[in-house]
C-alpha positions in Angstrom: 16.4 26.1 14.3 18.1 28.4 12.0 21.6 27.4 11.2 21.0 24.2 12.1 22.6 24.0 15.7 20.7 23.9 19.4 21.1 26.6 21.5 22.9 24.7 23.6 25.6 23.8 21.2 25.6 27.7 20.3 26.1 28.7 23.8 29.1 26.2 24.5 30.7 27.7 21.1 30.3 31.0 22.7 31.9 30.1 26.0 34.6 28.5 24.3 35.4 31.7 22.2 35.1 33.7 25.1 37.8 31.7 26.9 40.3 32.5 23.9 38.9 36.1 24.0 39.8 36.2 27.9 43.1 34.6 27.2 44.4 36.9 24.1 43.9 39.6 26.8 45.8 38.0 29.5 48.6 37.8 27.2 48.2 41.1 25.7 47.8 42.7 29.4 50.8 41.1 31.1 53.4 43.8 29.6 51.4 46.6 31.6 51.5 44.4 34.7 55.5 43.8 34.6 56.0 47.1 32.9 58.1 48.7 35.8 60.2 45.4 37.1 60.9 45.1 33.3 62.4 48.4 33.1 64.6 48.5 36.0 66.0 44.9 35.1 66.8 46.2 31.4 67.4 49.7 32.2 65.2 51.3 29.4 63.1 54.3 29.6 59.5 55.1 29.7 59.8 55.2 25.9 61.4 52.2 25.1 58.6 50.4 27.5 56.3 52.7 25.4 57.5 51.2 21.9 57.7 47.3 23.3 53.9 47.7 24.6 52.9 49.8 21.7 54.3 50.0 18.1 56.2 47.2 18.2 52.8 44.8 18.6 50.8 47.2 16.8 52.9 47.6 13.5 53.2 43.9 13.4 49.7 43.0 14.6 48.7 45.4 11.7 51.1 43.8 9.2 49.0 40.7 10.0 45.7 41.6 10.4 44.1 42.2 7.3 45.4 39.4 5.0 44.5 37.2 8.1 41.2 38.7 8.1 40.8 38.3 4.5 41.6 34.9 4.9 39.3 34.2 7.7 36.6 35.2 5.0 37.6 32.1 2.6 38.4 29.2 4.9 37.4 27.7 8.5 37.7 30.2 11.1 37.5 27.4 14.0 40.9 26.4 13.0 42.5 29.1 12.0 41.4 30.8 15.9 42.8 27.4 17.2 46.0 27.4 15.8 46.7 31.2 16.5 45.7 30.7 20.1 48.4 28.1 20.0 50.9 30.9 18.3 50.4 33.6 21.0 50.6 31.5 23.5 54.1 29.6 22.4 55.2 32.9 22.4 54.0 34.0 25.7 55.7 31.4 27.4 59.3 32.3 25.3 58.5 35.8 26.9 59.3 34.5 30.3 63.0 33.3 29.1 63.9 36.8 27.3 67.1 37.7 28.7 67.5 41.5 27.3 65.2 43.9 26.0 65.3 42.8 22.5 64.6 39.4 22.6 61.6 40.4 24.8 60.3 42.6 21.8 61.1 39.6 19.7 58.6 37.5 21.7 56.0 40.2 21.9 56.1 40.3 18.3 55.4 36.8 17.9 52.3 37.1 20.4 51.2 39.9 18.0 51.3 37.6 15.2 49.0 35.2 16.5 46.7 37.7 18.0 46.5 39.0 14.7 44.6 36.1 13.2 41.8 35.0 15.8 40.1 38.7 16.6 38.4 39.1 13.5 37.5 35.7 13.0 35.9 35.3 16.5 34.0 38.1 16.3 32.6 36.9 12.6 31.9 33.6 14.2 29.9 34.6 17.3 28.0 37.2 14.7 26.8 34.1 12.9 25.9 32.1 15.8 23.1 34.5 16.9 20.3 36.3 14.6 21.1 40.2 14.1 18.3 40.9 17.1 20.5 39.2 19.8 24.0 40.5 18.2 25.1 43.1 20.2 24.4 40.8 23.3 25.9 37.4 22.0 29.2 40.0 21.1 28.8 41.7 24.6 29.0 38.3 26.0 32.3 37.8 23.8 34.1 40.7 24.4 34.0 40.0 28.7 37.1 38.2 27.3 38.7 42.0 27.7 37.7 42.9 31.2 37.7 39.7 32.3 40.9 39.3 30.6 42.0 42.2 32.4 41.2 41.0 35.7 42.9 38.3 35.5 46.2 39.7 33.7 46.8 42.7 36.7 45.3 41.0 39.7 46.9 37.5 39.4 49.5 38.5 36.7 50.7 41.2 39.4 50.9 38.5 42.3 52.6 36.2 40.4 55.2 38.7 39.6 55.6 40.4 42.4 56.2 36.8 44.4 58.0 34.8 41.7 59.1 37.2 39.4 58.2 38.5 36.0 59.4 36.2 34.2 57.5 33.2 36.0 53.8 35.5 35.3 55.0 35.3 31.4 55.4 31.4 31.8 52.4 30.9 33.4 49.6 32.7 31.8 50.8 30.6 28.6 49.6 27.6 29.9 45.6 28.1 29.4 46.5 29.4 26.3 47.5 26.2 24.9 45.1 24.2 26.4 42.2 26.5 25.3 43.3 26.0 21.3 43.0 22.2 21.6 39.4 22.6 23.0 38.5 24.7 20.4 39.8 22.5 17.8 38.1 19.7 18.9 34.7 20.6 20.7 34.0 24.3 18.6 32.5 24.2 15.3 32.3 26.8 11.9 28.9 27.9 11.6 27.1 29.1 8.2 28.6 32.8 7.6 25.2 34.5 7.4 23.3 31.8 8.4 21.1 33.4 10.8 19.8 36.0 8.5 18.7 33.1 5.4 22.0 33.0 3.9 23.4 29.3 2.6 26.9 28.0 2.5 29.0 30.0 -0.3 31.9 27.4 -0.2 33.5 27.3 -3.9 32.4 31.0 -4.6 35.0 32.9 -6.6 36.8 35.3 -4.0 36.4 38.8 -4.4 39.2 40.9 -5.0 40.8 42.8 -1.6 41.2 46.0 -3.4 37.0 45.9 -4.7 36.0 45.4 -1.1 38.1 48.0 0.6 36.6 50.4 -2.2 33.6 49.5 -0.8 34.2 49.8 2.8 35.7 53.9 1.8 32.3 54.9 0.5 30.6 53.9 3.2 30.5 56.6 5.7 29.2 55.0 8.6 31.7 52.5 8.6 34.5 55.2 8.3 33.6 56.9 11.2 33.5 53.7 13.5 37.1 53.0 12.4 38.1 56.7 13.7 36.2 56.4 16.7 37.5 52.7 16.9 40.8 54.2 16.6 40.5 57.2 19.4 38.8 55.0 21.6 41.6 52.5 21.8 43.9 55.5 21.8 42.7 56.1 25.6 41.6 52.5 26.4 45.3 51.2 25.9 47.1 54.6 26.9 45.1 53.6 30.4 45.7 50.1 30.3 49.3 49.9 30.5 50.1 52.8 32.3 47.6 53.1 35.1 49.2 50.0 37.1 52.8 52.4 36.9 50.5 55.1 37.5 49.2 54.4 40.6 53.2 53.1 41.6 54.7 56.1 41.6 51.9 58.8 42.0 50.3 56.9 44.8 53.1 55.1 46.3 51.5 51.6 45.7 53.5 48.1 45.3 53.1 46.4 42.4 51.3 43.6 44.0 48.6 46.3 45.7 48.3 48.7 42.7 47.8 45.3 40.2 45.2 44.2 43.2 43.4 47.6 42.6 43.3 47.7 38.8 41.9 44.3 38.7 39.2 44.5 41.1 38.0 48.2 39.8 39.2 47.7 36.0 37.8 43.8 36.1 34.3 44.3 37.2 33.9 47.7 36.3 34.6 46.6 32.4 32.1 43.6 33.0 29.3 45.7 33.9 30.2 48.1 31.3 30.5 45.4 28.7 27.4 43.6 29.6 24.8 46.5 30.2 26.1 48.2 26.8 25.3 45.1 24.7 21.6 44.5 26.6 20.7 48.5 26.2 21.8 48.7 22.8 19.6 45.7 21.3 16.6 47.0 23.4 17.1 50.4 22.3 17.8 49.7 18.7 15.0 47.6 18.5 13.3 51.0 18.6 15.4 53.1 17.1 18.3 51.6 15.0 20.6 54.8 15.8 20.8 53.6 19.2 23.2 51.1 17.9 25.9 54.5 17.7 23.9 56.7 20.5 24.9 54.1 23.5 29.0 54.5 22.4 28.3 58.6 22.1 27.3 58.3 25.9 29.7 55.9 27.0 32.9 57.9 25.1 31.6 61.4 26.7 31.1 60.1 30.3 34.7 58.0 30.1 36.3 61.1 29.5 35.9 63.1 32.8 36.2 60.5 34.8 39.6 59.4 33.4 40.8 63.1 33.8 39.4 62.8 37.4 41.1 59.7 38.0 44.5 60.9 37.1 44.7 64.5 38.4 43.0 63.6 42.1 45.6 64.1 44.7 47.2 61.1 46.4 47.1 60.6 50.3 44.4 59.5 52.8 43.6 56.2 50.9 41.5 53.2 52.4 42.6 50.4 54.1 40.4 47.2 52.9 42.6 44.7 55.2 46.3 44.7 54.2 45.3 46.4 51.0 45.9 50.0 50.2 42.8 51.4 48.3 43.6 55.3 46.9 40.4 57.2 46.7 40.7 56.9 42.9 39.6 53.7 43.0 36.1 55.1 42.4 37.0 57.2 39.1 38.9 53.7 37.8 35.8 51.7 38.1 33.8 54.5 36.4 35.8 54.7 33.2 36.0 50.6 33.6 32.0 51.0 33.0 31.7 53.7 30.6 34.9 53.1 28.7 33.4 49.8 27.4 30.2 51.3 26.0 31.6 51.3 22.2 32.9 47.8 21.9 30.3 45.4 21.6 28.1 47.8 20.3 30.4 49.2 17.5 31.2 45.4 16.5 27.5 44.8 15.8 27.3 47.8 14.0 29.5 46.5 11.7 28.1 43.1 11.5 24.7 44.9 10.5 25.7 47.3 7.3 28.5 44.3 6.1 27.6 41.2 4.2 28.5 38.2 5.4 31.1 37.2 3.4 33.4 40.7 4.0 32.9 41.0 8.0 36.3 39.8 8.9 37.8 41.9 6.2 35.8 44.8 7.7 36.3 44.1 11.2 40.2 43.6 10.5 40.2 47.1 8.9 38.5 48.4 12.0 40.9 46.1 14.5 43.5 47.5 12.5 42.8 51.2 13.7 41.9 50.4 17.2 45.5 48.5 17.4 47.4 50.5 14.8 46.2 54.2 16.5 45.0 52.5 19.9 48.1 49.9 20.9 50.5 51.0 18.8 50.4 55.1 19.8 48.5 55.1 23.0 51.1 54.0 25.4 53.7 55.4 23.4 52.5 58.9 23.3 52.0 58.6 27.2 55.6 57.6 27.7 57.2 59.6 25.5 55.2 62.7 26.7 56.0 61.7 30.3 59.8 61.5 29.7 59.5 65.2 27.9 57.7 66.4 31.0 60.0 64.5 33.7 62.3 67.6 34.1 59.7 70.0 34.7 57.2 68.0 36.7 59.0 65.2 38.3 56.7 62.5 39.4 53.9 64.4 38.2 54.8 64.0 34.3 53.0 60.8 34.1 49.9 62.4 35.2 49.5 65.0 33.0 51.0 62.5 30.4 47.7 60.8 30.8 45.7 63.5 30.5 46.6 63.9 27.2 45.9 60.2 26.9 42.3 60.7 28.0 41.6 62.9 25.0 40.7 60.2 22.7 37.3 59.8 24.2 36.4 62.9 24.0 37.0 63.4 20.5 35.7 59.7 19.6 32.3 61.1 21.2 32.0 63.6 18.5 33.0 61.7 15.8 30.1 59.3 16.4 27.6 61.7 16.6 28.6 62.3 12.8 28.3 58.7 12.5 24.4 58.8 13.3 22.8 59.4 10.2 25.1 57.5 7.6 24.4 54.5 9.9 20.8 54.7 9.6 21.2 55.4 5.9 23.2 51.9 5.7 20.9 50.1 7.7 18.0 51.3 5.3 20.1 50.1 2.6 20.5 46.6 4.1 16.9 46.4 4.5 16.4 47.4 0.7 19.2 44.6 -0.3 22.3 44.1 -0.5 23.6 45.7 -3.9 22.6 48.9 -2.7 24.4 47.9 1.0 27.4 48.4 -1.0 27.0 51.9 -2.2 25.7 53.4 1.2 
C-alpha cells in the first residue's frame, strides 16, 4: 500500500498521536478548571487571571511555534512530539507546586514551550498517514483530542480540585503525559512527507529560507483568510473554554464541582459529535465540490454565534436536577455551541494541507496556529477578563455575562471572513492539480 505501512499500523500511530493531543488539551484546560480557587488563594483580579490563562501562555507559544514548526519540516517529527509531550507534562507537574502567582505563571510558560513543539508536527504526521480523500476524517479523529481533553480536564480535573485542591489536579494530570511521551517514542513511526500523494523521501534536500516560505504564504489569499478566520474562531473558543466554568459558578450559583461536571458533560460529547461530523461531512461534500472544505466551517461558525449568545444571556434559575447534580437550562446551548463551534477545526487544517506542499506544511500550520493562539488563546480570555472587570462596577455579577457576549463575536466575524476564502481556495486547489509551481503563486 502507499507509504509502505499497513492500515493497522497507521491507525495505531493515529491513536498514539490522538492520546498526545488529548493530554495536550487536558493540561491546557486545567487553568480554566482551577481559575476561581487560584484567584482566591493568590488574591488577584480577573484581568490577572486573563493574563495568566491567555497572554502569558500565548506569547511564549507563538515565539516558539514558528521556529519549531520549521524544524518539524526538517526533522523526525515523531521524536519532536515525544520530547515536547515530556516537557509540557513536567511543567504541568511543577504548576502543582507553585507558591504564588508568578511561580504559576512560569510553569504555564513552560507548558506553552512544550506544546509549541507538538501541534504542527502532529498534524502533518497525521496528514501524511492518510490520502487527501480521507484526510479530513483522519484529522477529525486527531482533533478529537480537543473535546476529549476538555471533557477529562473539566470533569475529572474539577473533581480532583474540588476534593483534593487545585495543586493536586495539576500533579495528577501531568502523569499521563509522561507515559504518553514514552509510548510515542517507542511505538509510533515517521511517515514519508507527502507519501500518500506519491512523494518520496527528501532527506538531504537543501532547506528553503523561512522568508521565502512566508512570502509565498502571504501571496496565497486563501491561506491568509484561513489564518484570520482561525484567529477569530480561536478568540471565541478560548474565551468560552476558559471562562464558562467561572460563569456557571458566578451567574448560576453552581459549585465548582457541578460547573466542571456540566461543562465536561456538555462540551465534551458535543465537541466530539461536532468534530467527527465535520470531518465526515467535509470529505463527503468536498468530493463533489472542493468549496465545501470551507463551506462546512462557515455553517458551523454562523450557527455557533447565536447559540453562544443564548448561553450567556439565558436567565438563571429553575434548573434541572440529575440526581445530585444541578443542571442549569443553558446546558442545551452549551451542547449546541460545542457541536457547531468545532466544525471549523479539522476542515481548516485539512484545507491547509491540500493547498500547501508537504515540505512546508508544518511551517504553514505553525503560522495558522500562531493566529489561533496569539489572538485566540492570548486575547480571548484576556479581553473577556478585562471587560468583566470594567463592567463590574455597573453590572455587578452580570458583568461576566456581557463580557462573554463580546467574546462570542469572533464566531460571527469568522463566518464572513471564510465566505471570502471560498473562491481563492478553489483557485488554489486548481493550481495544486496543475502543479506545485503554480500552487506557490496561487
